[in-house]
C-alpha positions, 0 to 999 in steps of 0.5 A: 775851494771855499773856506768857511770862516769860524762858526759858519756851516752850510745849513741854517744855524738855529742855536749857538753858544760862544765861550772864548775860543770855543764856538758851539752851535746846532744847525739844521740842514735840508735835502738840497744842501750841496755846496761842493768841496769846501773846508773850514778855518778851524778844527771842529766836531760834528755830532748828528742829532737827527737825520744824516747824509753822505760825506766824502773825504779824499777817496773815502765815503762816510754814511752818517746818521743820528749818533755819528761823531766826526772830527775835522782838521782845520782846512781839511777838504770834504764834500757833503751830499744827500742830506735827509730833510730832518738833518740836525747837527751839533757842532763844536768848533775850536779856534786854532789858538786854543790848541797852541794855548794848551800845547795840543796837536790835532795832527795826532788825532787820526780818526775822522769817524769817532767810534770810541764809546768813552769819547762819544759819551764825553761829547754827550756831556758837552751837549748837556752843558750846551743845553744847561748854559749856566755860570759853570758851562764855559769852564765845564766844556773846556775841561771836557774838551781837554779830556776828550783830546786826551782820549783821542790821542790815546786811541790814535797812539794804539792804531798801529798795533791793532791785532786782526781779531779786533778788526774781525770783532768790529766787522761781525758785532753790529750784525748780531747786536740785537740778539745779545751775543755772548762771549762764547758765540763771538769767540767762535765767529772770530776764531779766537779762544774765549779766554784770550778774548776775555783777557785782551778785550779791555786792552783795546776797548777800555771796558768789559765785553758786557759793557761794550754790548750795552754801550753799542745797544745804546748807540743803536738807540740814538737814531730811533730816539730822534724819531720823537713819535716812536715810543721809548718802549718800542725803541728799547725792544728794537735795540734788544732790551727785554724791558723798558726800565732796563733800557732807561736805566742803562741809557742813563748810566751810559749817557748821563741822562734819560732817553726822554731828556736826550730827546729834548736835545735833538 
């Protein structure tokens, strides 16, 4: 099996930034990319800015699209197929010595697909620093990565105690997000009392029910924003926002930048 050395990926690297033991890059892919099973020398994150693909890890198939965030352990075998012709991925690769230096253990991170909104928003901040690239970028990115790994380790520690209602909630919420679901409606769908759901929600999602819905709508907007010919007001409408100004305001609150600025990153 082929092992790719530090900073190397299957596609065409179009931009890169290196700070000590952290290697960051944007890579374009084409629809014919298919190099079989391989792994990478270092652990890294892959954040889909545009397009997508199908990824295979052992017995698991992952469908990726704009906004998908993946984590790879060092030397973890995987295979990527069926890239869309416009696929662009933002990579953050970390030298193994960086983890030893900060007394971090990547094996504590069990997630491959990262859905935690707080983690994904931290990653958007890294994307913003990559675009800024001033004298503070290096230290800022390192600080963000340390915080990100604290969040990921916390999430993994709770995996073993996830109650059944959380799994039901995750299964039904995405199908009704454009209708702006209410606490009462969702409670009925997953067969849990609204008071119990309200009381327990923050414990497992680290935000209120309303904030979770807002974050999910913003995540749903990312593949649409990657289509740069689609007006922002159309994106807002398709994601369940009643007006464009509310969408822009919510997007900036969640991601730290406006939808148009985020589009520039893609």
